[in-house]
VOBA-1610 file (N, C-alpha, C; in pm, whole numbers, padded with zeros to 5 digits, always signed):
BEGIN
Met-01450-00829+01601Met-01391-00729+01546Met-01461-00623+01491Thr-01423-00488+01538Thr-01519-00398+01505Thr-01475-00303+01382Ala-01557-00274+01307Ala-01521-00218+01184Ala-01500-00037+01205Thr-01407+00005+01161Thr-01390+00164+01138Thr-01482+00236+01041Thr-01491+00353+01039Thr-01572+00434+00957Thr-01494+00441+00835Phe-01547+00415+00712Phe-01488+00438+00600Phe-01563+00546+00514Glu-01491+00652+00486Glu-01581+00746+00404Glu-01540+00763+00244Arg-01653+00757+00189Arg-01620+00716+00023Arg-01614+00830-00054Arg-01648+00954+00025Arg-01619+01094-00049Arg-01511+01148+00008Val-01411+01198-00084Val-01295+01265-00026Val-01314+01393-00001Thr-01261+01469+00111Thr-01266+01618+00119Thr-01150+01686+00042Pro-01191+01744-00061Pro-01067+01827-00141Pro-00993+01936-00056Leu-00840+01922-00087Leu-00752+02013-00003Leu-00763+02136-00081Gln-00814+02121-00208Gln-00802+02308-00289Gln-00668+02341-00270Lys-00553+02252-00300Lys-00425+02308-00298Lys-00376+02295-00458Val-00357+02405-00509Val-00266+02382-00643Val-00140+02445-00654Glu-00025+02406-00691Glu+00106+02446-00698Glu+00166+02432-00840Arg+00235+02522-00871Arg+00292+02523-00991Arg+00470+02539-00979Glu+00527+02425-01036Glu+00666+02436-01005Glu+00760+02468-01163Asp+00817+02565-01159Asp+00875+02580-01264Asp+01012+02494-01274Thr+01055+02459-01430Thr+01132+02333-01445Thr+01248+02418-01545Tyr+01229+02436-01669Tyr+01316+02505-01770Tyr+01280+02543-01894Asn+01337+02622-01949Asn+01252+02679-02087Asn+01125+02724-02088Gly+01058+02761-01966Gly+00944+02795-01963Gly+00843+02688-01916Asn+00886+02572-01915Asn+00804+02455-01880Asn+00782+02453-01720Ser+00656+02374-01709Ser+00635+02347-01544Ser+00577+02246-01521Ile+00535+02220-01387Ile+00459+02115-01344Ile+00338+02167-01268Glu+00225+02153-01278Glu+00095+02169-01220Glu+00080+02049-01117Tyr+00075+02087-00981Tyr+00023+01977-00880Tyr-00090+02011-00812Glu-00184+01907-00811Glu-00329+01934-00742Glu-00306+01810-00637Asp-00298+01886-00504Asp-00293+01791-00374Asp-00406+01733-00350Phe-00394+01592-00293Phe-00503+01511-00226Phe-00439+01454-00095Ser-00554+01413-00013Ser-00519+01373+00124Ser-00438+01234+00121Thr-00333+01234+00222Thr-00261+01121+00232Thr-00310+01034+00346Asn-00454+01052+00374Asn-00520+00970+00483Asn-00490+00796+00423Leu-00483+00720+00492Leu-00459+00571+00439Leu-00597+00524+00372Asp-00696+00582+00404Asp-00855+00548+00363Asp-00861+00604+00238Val-00754+00698+00175Val-00757+00741+00042Val-00668+00704-00058Leu-00526+00695+00009Leu-00411+00618-00062Leu-00458+00472-00089Gly-00507+00413+00029Gly-00529+00255-00014Gly-00612+00221-00116Pro-00740+00289-00139Pro-00823+00259-00254Pro-00767+00302-00375Leu-00717+00416-00393Leu-00613+00478-00479Leu-00503+00370-00547Leu-00422+00310-00457Leu-00322+00257-00514Leu-00372+00110-00537His-00481+00049-00456His-00526-00083-00492His-00582-00065-00635Ser-00653+00042-00667Ser-00734+00035-00794Ser-00624+00043-00898Leu-00507+00125-00887Leu-00406+00139-00980Leu-00327+00019-01035Phe-00277-00076-00911Phe-00214-00167-00945Phe-00301-00297-00972Gln-00412-00332-00900Gln-00488-00433-00926Gln-00591-00437-01041Glu-00645-00307-01071Glu-00748-00307-01171Glu-00707-00231-01316His-00605-00132-01292His-00537-00050-01391His-00407-00079-01426Trp-00349-00200-01389Trp-00199-00233-01404Trp-00155-00215-01549Gln-00258-00229-01649Gln-00198-00231-01787Gln-00177-00086-01845Glu-00238+00009-01744Glu-00231+00130-01806Glu-00110+00233-01730Val-00097+00181-01614Val+00022+00273-01533Val+00156+00227-01523Gly+00258+00317-01520Gly+00378+00261-01472Gly+00425+00349-01346Leu+00563+00312-01328Leu+00610+00343-01180Leu+00740+00380-01211Gly+00806+00476-01111Gly+00952+00493-01097Gly+00990+00614-01029His+01121+00653-01052His+01160+00755-00981His+01225+00855-01107Met+01206+00979-01090Met+01261+01092-01161Met+01340+01179-01065Val+01450+01209-01089Val+01533+01332-01043Val+01644+01368-01159Asp+01679+01474-01119Asp+01750+01548-01234Asp+01888+01452-01278Gly+01886+01411-01383Gly+02006+01325-01430Gly+02000+01188-01458Ser+01857+01137-01393Ser+01836+01014-01415Ser+01670+00977-01395Val+01622+00893-01473Val+01475+00856-01488Val+01466+00706-01452Leu+01389+00641-01384Leu+01367+00485-01381Leu+01229+00465-01419Glu+01185+00401-01507Glu+01025+00361-01540Glu+01025+00206-01540Leu+00898+00163-01466Leu+00877+00018-01462Leu+00744+00006-01507Glu+00721-00100-01595Glu+00579-00141-01631Glu+00550-00258-01590Phe+00429-00275-01585Phe+00365-00436-01551Phe+00325-00497-01686Thr+00366-00646-01683Thr+00336-00727-01780Thr+00206-00804-01741Ala+00168-00828-01612Ala+00085-00895-01550Ala+00025-00835-01428Pro-00118-00883-01379Pro-00141-00820-01237Pro-00034-00847-01131Pro+00003-00764-01057Pro+00111-00805-00934Pro+00055-00938-00875Lys+00157-01016-00815Lys+00138-01141-00735Lys+00096-01093-00596Ile+00160-00993-00559Ile+00141-00950-00408Ile+00095-00797-00403Cys+00006-00748-00348Cys-00012-00590-00321Cys-00090-00591-00165Arg-00005-00571-00093Arg-00038-00589+00051Arg+00035-00489+00152Ile+00004-00441+00242Ile+00066-00337+00348Ile+00106-00455+00459Tyr+00251-00429+00492Tyr+00291-00498+00597Tyr+00394-00402+00676Asp+00367-00378+00796Asp+00415-00260+00874Asp+00465-00135+00821Gly+00335-00065+00766Gly+00332+00055+00704Gly+00397+00067+00563Tyr+00424-00050+00525Tyr+00492-00043+00377Tyr+00396-00129+00264Leu+00370-00058+00167Leu+00273-00107+00071Leu+00377-00197-00012Thr+00354-00319-00013Thr+00465-00432-00107Thr+00392-00472-00243Val+00430-00440-00355Val+00381-00489-00465Val+00489-00567-00539Val+00461-00680-00585Val+00560-00784-00637Val+00507-00841-00771Thr+00584-00831-00863Thr+00571-00870-00987Thr+00636-00993-01024Glu+00640-01060-01142Glu+00727-01171-01202Glu+00867-01135-01169Ser+00898-01013-01221Ser+01027-00953-01228Ser+01076-00846-01144Trp+01007-00786-01068Trp+01059-00692-00989Trp+00962-00654-00867His+01013-00591-00775His+00912-00547-00678His+00937-00429-00600Met+00833-00345-00547Met+00857-00221-00488Met+00797-00202-00344His+00842-00111-00296His+00774-00059-00144His+00753+00073-00131Leu+00656+00112-00084Leu+00622+00255-00067Leu+00542+00256+00079Cys+00621+00349+00177Cys+00553+00356+00296Cys+00437+00457+00304Val+00337+00394+00332Val+00200+00456+00320Val+00119+00487+00446Ala+00182+00408+00572Ala+00137+00432+00711Ala+00249+00422+00800Glu+00232+00435+00932Glu+00340+00426+01014Glu+00431+00290+01023Asn+00560+00306+00994Asn+00647+00185+01005Asn+00699+00165+01142Gln+00649+00080+01210Gln+00681+00068+01363Gln+00823+00000+01335Gly+00878-00079+01249Gly+01014-00126+01284Gly+01006-00273+01317Gly+00883-00349+01281Gly+00896-00502+01329Gly+00848-00494+01471Ala+00832-00635+01518Ala+00749-00655+01633Ala+00816-00568+01769Thr+00934-00535+01743Thr+00990-00484+01861Thr+00963-00304+01855Gly+00922-00275+01740Gly+00910-00118+01727Gly+01048-00042+01726Arg+01126-00064+01658Arg+01268-00040+01654Arg+01266+00106+01595Thr+01192+00120+01494Thr+01192+00248+01415Thr+01190+00376+01503Pro+01264+00467+01543Pro+01264+00589+01597Pro+01120+00679+01557Glu+01071+00750+01644Glu+00951+00824+01588Glu+00960+00936+01509Ser+01078+00993+01499Ser+01127+01093+01388Ser+01144+01010+01249Leu+01196+00905+01261Leu+01214+00841+01125Leu+01092+00799+01068Arg+00984+00754+01164Arg+00855+00704+01106Arg+00782+00816+01041Gln+00790+00920+01081Gln+00723+01051+01028Gln+00810+01088+00890Val+00946+01078+00889Val+01014+01073+00739Val+00977+00987+00643Arg+00961+00870+00693Arg+00945+00749+00599Arg+00815+00739+00522Arg+00721+00787+00576Arg+00570+00794+00542Arg+00551+00896+00440Val+00458+00857+00341Val+00402+00966+00221Val+00329+01068+00324Ser+00379+01193+00307Ser+00336+01317+00372Ser+00257+01406+00264Arg+00285+01387+00177Arg+00219+01446+00054Arg+00203+01372-00090Ala+00083+01399-00142Ala+00063+01321-00277Ala-00024+01424-00367Ala+00004+01427-00499Ala-00078+01515-00587Ala-00069+01431-00722Leu-00172+01476-00774Leu-00193+01425-00932Leu-00103+01572-01022Tyr-00034+01509-01099Tyr+00027+01623-01180Tyr+00003+01638-01325Arg+00039+01733-01392Arg+00051+01753-01526Arg+00165+01837-01542Arg+00256+01767-01654Arg+00355+01850-01707Arg+00337+01940-01828Leu+00374+02070-01816Leu+00314+02158-01883Leu+00436+02219-02003Asn+00389+02252-02100Asn+00524+02316-02202Asn+00493+02471-02161Ala+00580+02535-02246Ala+00611+02675-02259Ala+00451+02744-02255Glu+00385+02687-02348Glu+00248+02756-02374Glu+00134+02714-02285Gly+00179+02628-02172Gly+00095+02602-02067Gly-00014+02486-02128Glu+00045+02387-02208Glu-00047+02266-02252Glu+00021+02142-02195Ala-00080+02063-02155Ala-00011+01951-02082Ala+00032+01852-02185Arg+00146+01785-02139Arg+00224+01705-02200Arg+00243+01557-02155Ser+00227+01561-02019Ser+00227+01411-01950Ser+00160+01444-01839Trp+00091+01330-01756Trp+00011+01311-01643Trp+00083+01183-01546Gly+00032+01239-01423Gly+00085+01144-01333Gly+00049+01164-01175Ile+00115+01088-01090Ile+00113+01095-00952Ile+00236+01115-00886Gln+00266+01199-00802Gln+00385+01225-00722Gln+00363+01224-00563Phe+00464+01150-00512Phe+00465+01123-00363Phe+00575+01195-00296Trp+00552+01266-00218Trp+00656+01320-00117Trp+00678+01246+00027Asn+00797+01232+00087Asn+00785+01189+00223Asn+00793+01288+00322Gly+00822+01251+00455Gly+00815+01366+00543Gly+00919+01466+00566Ala+01021+01451+00490Ala+01115+01548+00477Ala+01096+01633+00348Gly+00987+01631+00282Gly+00949+01711+00152Gly+01045+01664+00066Val+01096+01524+00046Val+01185+01489-00082Val+01074+01399-00149Lys+01110+01404-00297Lys+01024+01346-00388Lys+01048+01189-00371Met+00917+01115-00370Met+00937+00967-00357Met+00925+00915-00496Met+00818+00808-00493Met+00799+00720-00613Met+00688+00823-00707Thr+00709+00803-00844Thr+00625+00884-00939Thr+00538+00756-01009Leu+00421+00783-00999Leu+00315+00676-01089Leu+00298+00779-01235Phe+00305+00686-01347Phe+00280+00762-01477Phe+00151+00714-01525Leu+00051+00793-01558Leu-00066+00764-01626Leu-00055+00762-01769Pro-00157+00711-01815Pro-00180+00715-01971Pro-00136+00848-02047Asn-00082+00842-02142Asn-00016+00979-02204Asn-00100+00981-02336Ala-00175+01110-02352Ala-00248+01134-02483Ala-00158+01136-02626Phe-00046+01164-02573Phe+00036+01185-02716Phe+00142+01060-02727Ile+00112+00968-02698Ile+00196+00835-02714Ile+00092+00740-02764Gly+00133+00680-02863Gly+00029+00562-02934Gly+00070+00447-02849Glu-00010+00350-02900Glu+00015+00198-02867Glu+00153+00121-02864Ala+00217+00184-02954Ala+00360+00120-02981Ala+00462+00214-02926Glu+00405+00292-02844Glu+00524+00380-02751Glu+00556+00483-02897Asp+00495+00530-02981Asp+00540+00628-03072Asp+00465+00735-03050Leu+00551+00896-03080Leu+00465+01002-03052Leu+00357+01007-03175Leu+00231+01055-03125Leu+00137+01086-03221Leu+00155+01225-03267Pro+00097+01257-03382Pro+00108+01381-03454Pro+00078+01487-03344Glu+00143+01619-03358Glu+00129+01710-03262Glu+00004+01763-03226His-00095+01783-03330His-00219+01823-03296His-00314+01704-03300Lys-00276+01581-03280Lys-00390+01467-03297Lys-00377+01399-03185Pro-00398+01423-03038Pro-00351+01365-02932Pro-00494+01238-02908Asn-00476+01140-02859Asn-00576+01064-02835Asn-00631+01077-02691Leu-00741+01161-02671Leu-00777+01217-02570Leu-00833+01135-02471Ala-00884+01020-02549Ala-00955+00920-02436Ala-00868+00822-02379Lys-00702+00869-02393Lys-00630+00795-02272Lys-00638+00872-02162Leu-00696+00984-02156Leu-00687+01076-02048Leu-00803+01032-01937Gly-00872+00905-01967Gly-01003+00895-01890Gly-00949+00849-01759Leu-00856+00781-01735Leu-00804+00737-01584Leu-00771+00849-01517Tyr-00690+00952-01579Tyr-00665+01097-01505Tyr-00784+01161-01463Asp-00867+01176-01546Asp-00997+01260-01529Asp-01085+01179-01395Lys-01077+01049-01433Lys-01173+00974-01296Lys-01088+01011-01174Leu-00974+00989-01170Leu-00879+00990-01051Leu-00906+01129-00986Arg-00910+01238-01059Arg-00921+01365-01034Arg-01035+01390-00989Gln-01161+01332-01028Gln-01287+01381-00972Gln-01286+01302-00847Ile-01245+01189-00833Ile-01250+01115-00699Ile-01184+01171-00591Tyr-01046+01185-00627Tyr-00942+01206-00505Tyr-00899+01336-00509Val-00919+01452-00598Val-00873+01577-00586Val-00995+01679-00552Leu-01096+01645-00647Leu-01199+01726-00625Leu-01310+01663-00526Gly-01328+01532-00521Gly-01430+01479-00441Gly-01583+01494-00505Thr-01552+01492-00637Thr-01716+01498-00683Thr-01767+01341-00732Met-01689+01250-00698Met-01742+01110-00715Met-01679+01034-00607Asp-01747+00925-00579Asp-01734+00842-00457Asp-01615+00729-00486Ile-01526+00721-00385Ile-01426+00626-00392Ile-01508+00474-00416Pro-01435+00394-00537Pro-01534+00293-00577Pro-01534+00147-00484Tyr-01515+00170-00376Tyr-01506+00049-00268Tyr-01586+00090-00136Glu-01635-00012-00055Glu-01728-00001+00057Glu-01642+00010+00170Ser-01488-00023+00156Ser-01410-00017+00277Ser-01263-00008+00190Asn-01161+00007+00272Asn-01034+00042+00225Asn-00966-00100+00173Pro-00948-00162+00055Pro-00914-00273-00001Pro-00768-00306+00059Leu-00692-00217+00100Leu-00557-00250+00135Leu-00559-00252+00304Asn-00683-00263+00380Asn-00681-00276+00507Asn-00755-00403+00560Cys-00771-00497+00451Cys-00833-00602+00435Cys-00728-00683+00560Pro-00786-00764+00640Pro-00688-00852+00750Pro-00626-00957+00680Tyr-00513-01011+00729Tyr-00458-01107+00665Tyr-00376-01181+00784Ile-00350-01303+00779Ile-00260-01393+00864Ile-00142-01432+00779Ser-00016-01432+00826Ser+00084-01489+00738Ser+00201-01571+00856Val+00219-01686+00795Val+00311-01781+00851Val+00449-01788+00807Cys+00541-01756+00883Cys+00679-01740+00826Cys+00746-01868+00787Arg+00781-01869+00675Arg+00847-02026+00638Arg+00992-02007+00620Ser+01062-01890+00657Ser+01193-01899+00656Ser+01276-01991+00723Thr+01383-02040+00658Thr+01483-02141+00727Thr+01564-02095+00809Arg+01577-01958+00824Arg+01655-01907+00936Arg+01608-01921+01089Cys+01439-01905+01115Cys+01393-01953+01247Cys+01343-02068+01231Asn+01305-02144+01130Asn+01232-02250+01117Asn+01312-02379+01114Ala+01442-02376+01122Ala+01503-02510+01079Ala+01484-02612+01214Gly+01431-02725+01142Gly+01378-02819+01227Gly+01268-02796+01289Arg+01181-02700+01246Arg+01043-02667+01282Arg+00944-02683+01192Asp+00835-02729+01231Asp+00727-02759+01123Asp+00600-02643+01103Trp+00646-02537+00999Trp+00554-02443+01011Trp+00421-02475+00922Lys+00438-02583+00837Lys+00353-02616+00729Lys+00226-02672+00856Ser+00259-02758+00964Ser+00141-02783+01039Ser+00082-02679+01100Val+00140-02583+01141Val+00088-02448+01182Val-00010-02373+01071His+00058-02372+00938His-00041-02320+00840His-00162-02379+00824Glu-00148-02531+00817Glu-00262-02623+00802Glu-00372-02599+00920Ala-00326-02580+01046Ala-00416-02561+01158Ala-00501-02432+01161Leu-00415-02312+01107Leu-00476-02210+01097Leu-00598-02196+00979Glu-00561-02277+00877Glu-00644-02286+00750Glu-00761-02368+00792Arg-00758-02478+00888Arg-00874-02530+00904Arg-00961-02463+01005Gln-00907-02392+01109Gln-00989-02313+01199Gln-01043-02191+01148Leu-01000-02120+01056Leu-01061-02010+00970Leu-01177-02067+00889Ala-01156-02175+00838Ala-01271-02242+00779Ala-01370-02269+00871Glu-01348-02356+00988Glu-01467-02400+01081Glu-01510-02258+01139Ser-01449-02136+01167Ser-01481-02031+01226Ser-01590-01946+01129Gly-01577-01980+00988Gly-01644-01904+00902Gly-01579-01764+00877Leu-01454-01748+00880Leu-01385-01627+00850Leu-01334-01609+00684Glu-01435-01614+00611Glu-01373-01618+00493Glu-01295-01491+00449Asn-01307-01385+00532Asn-01245-01231+00490Asn-01115-01217+00529Ile-01055-01326+00602Ile-00926-01321+00648Ile-00846-01415+00564Glu-00737-01346+00512Glu-00663-01421+00405Glu-00549-01479+00490Leu-00521-01614+00441Leu-00390-01662+00511Leu-00296-01657+00406Ile-00171-01650+00441Ile-00056-01641+00345Ile+00077-01712+00408Thr+00187-01714+00325Thr+00319-01747+00407Thr+00395-01618+00367Ser+00502-01621+00448Ser+00612-01514+00401Ser+00753-01549+00412Gly+00846-01501+00354Gly+00995-01540+00368Gly+01051-01506+00474Cys+01000-01392+00546Cys+01062-01351+00677Cys+00958-01240+00719Leu+00939-01247+00848Leu+00828-01179+00955Leu+00938-01100+01038Glu+01064-01088+01037Glu+01133-01007+01147Glu+01147-01061+01267Val+01124-01163+01283Val+01144-01241+01427Val+01239-01354+01386Cys+01331-01348+01413Cys+01406-01470+01398Cys+01461-01549+01511Lys+01464-01681+01455Lys+01513-01795+01558Lys+01412-01820+01653Met+01289-01786+01640Met+01178-01820+01727Met+01047-01885+01674Gly+01092-01934+01559Gly+00965-01991+01487Gly+00910-02124+01533Pro+00794-02165+01477Pro+00733-02091+01385Pro+00644-01955+01441Ile+00667-01841+01343Ile+00620-01720+01392Ile+00478-01699+01290Val+00422-01629+01334Val+00263-01609+01289Val+00250-01452+01301Phe+00209-01391+01193Phe+00165-01238+01204Phe+00022-01224+01179Tyr-00046-01161+01257Tyr-00174-01098+01226Tyr-00189-00954+01203Ser-00263-00914+01074Ser-00255-00774+01061Ser-00385-00690+01103Gly-00490-00771+01169Gly-00619-00684+01162Gly-00665-00675+01303Asp-00563-00631+01395Asp-00619-00581+01518Asp-00674-00460+01521Val-00795-00427+01592Val-00854-00296+01606Val-00858-00242+01725Gly-00783-00115+01724Gly-00753-00047+01852Gly-00734+00095+01843Val-00657+00153+01917Val-00659+00317+01903Val-00569+00331+01791Ala-00462+00256+01751Ala-00368+00308+01639Ala-00457+00294+01521Ser-00562+00187+01492Ser-00609+00180+01377Ser-00725+00288+01367Gln-00745+00374+01446Gln-00839+00469+01421Gln-00785+00599+01380Asn-00627+00609+01383Asn-00556+00728+01324Asn-00552+00673+01182Glu-00575+00808+01131Glu-00584+00805+00977Glu-00461+00785+00895Asn-00334+00782+00978Asn-00221+00768+00914Asn-00152+00626+00930Arg-00251+00535+01008Arg-00183+00430+01038Arg-00268+00299+00988Ala-00207+00176+00965Ala-00300+00083+00933Ala-00330+00004+01064Pro-00411-00088+01065Pro-00472-00169+01184Pro-00324-00205+01261Glu-00353-00229+01369Glu-00254-00295+01454Glu-00198-00414+01434His-00079-00450+01460His-00008-00567+01413His+00017-00635+01525Thr+00015-00783+01504Thr+00061-00882+01630Thr+00139-00978+01569Trp+00257-00985+01641Trp+00337-01141+01624Trp+00348-01242+01687Tyr+00348-01345+01668Tyr+00335-01464+01778Tyr+00460-01544+01745Ala+00522-01596+01845Ala+00639-01681+01849Ala+00618-01809+01896Arg+00703-01923+01839Arg+00698-02063+01880Arg+00531-02108+01861Val+00491-02087+01764Val+00350-02130+01756Val+00330-02266+01710Thr+00253-02346+01779Thr+00219-02490+01753Thr+00082-02502+01698Pro+00043-02591+01657Pro-00081-02620+01566Pro-00224-02576+01681Asp-00196-02622+01792Asp-00294-02580+01900Asp-00283-02437+01925Val-00173-02362+01920Val-00177-02221+01964Val-00214-02142+01830Ala-00190-02212+01698Ala-00284-02157+01589Ala-00430-02153+01600Lys-00495-02262+01661Lys-00614-02267+01694Lys-00653-02155+01760Glu-00592-02136+01899Glu-00619-02019+01971Glu-00624-01875+01910Ile-00526-01875+01836Ile-00522-01735+01776Ile-00633-01715+01705Ile-00684-01820+01616Ile-00810-01773+01557Ile-00935-01784+01664Thr-00948-01863+01742Thr-01081-01866+01815Thr-01074-01760+01947Glu-00961-01713+01993Glu-00948-01609+02121Glu-00912-01484+02035His-00813-01491+01936His-00744-01342+01913His-00842-01269+01790Val-00867-01370+01687Val-00942-01303+01585Val-01084-01284+01607Val-01145-01400+01649Val-01278-01388+01687Val-01342-01306+01822Glu-01248-01328+01923Glu-01279-01271+02047Glu-01209-01140+02085Asn-01105-01105+02006Asn-01003-00997+02025Asn-00945-01005+02171Arg-00892-01122+02190Arg-00823-01138+02317Arg-00701-01223+02287Lys-00583-01154+02299Lys-00450-01209+02239Lys-00419-01302+02325Val-00357-01410+02246Val-00295-01543+02332Val-00146-01494+02391Glu-00162-01436+02489Glu-00053-01349+02561Glu+00084-01447+02558Arg+00068-01589+02591Arg+00174-01636+02628Arg+00271-01658+02515Asn+00200-01645+02400Asn+00312-01648+02278Asn+00321-01530+02214Leu+00300-01422+02256Leu+00318-01287+02207Leu+00469-01266+02187Tyr+00509-01193+02080Tyr+00627-01151+02057Tyr+00620-00984+02010Pro+00696-00901+02110Pro+00765-00944+02237Pro+00670-00957+02337Gln+00724-01019+02455Gln+00643-01049+02563Gln+00593-00901+02632Pro+00480-00903+02682Pro+00434-00767+02742Pro+00526-00778+02873Asp+00579-00641+02917Asp+00632-00615+03037Asp+00564-00628+03154
//
């Protein structure tokens, strides 16, 4: 497997925009790159390392949804362009790379561009006097529509969610915002990872009863686990999935870590490969031939090459 270049220092976009809201209030946006090697480290750090400090939701005129973490997420992983974050009580999806539309690539090109995050910005909500009152991150899709909002710690809100006295904010709570701004907006600090943590390769075995009725997916999982260990591939995560979008041809195996032309594109995750009707022997080949030697096991590919 060939590693791609990962730049730890972000190039600033130097784009600041002010959006008027009402009664003289406004929102100040400072844009940053939507390159997957920028979004990946940012989102991984927020959801995996700063989950106690952030919330997420949607804000549109007439409604606001806010969710908080009560524990680290059980899953934080990209599948087919979508970042999936799963907690004990809720889950979310955010399209951060090109969504192919499953193994058959059924998502039209125009829709692929609409779904993906096309703009990202740190924001401050300002009062009529120009004083910041809340801080966060805003995403937009390819149609220019606001997507998910991430809420960062607020200096005017106490630990019990009470409002602090007007002139006595807890400025220490702005530490996360300031650090993110230095890294992702201003480019004056390095990304705190040696590589994109959301591009770590993984293999998933479908355990869905829809396509695995009467089929032994567990033996496939065990074969993959043994061969990964024998091959010394400690960097490849092995998981199971409830559905991999290839039905009635199980056992299905998905590999996320192909290195090809697509994975060199800044807006795409590494290429994906789906395998159908996998047996323990085929599972062993997937590791020894595909993962190690970068030669796909063509007879079990889904869909079959033309």
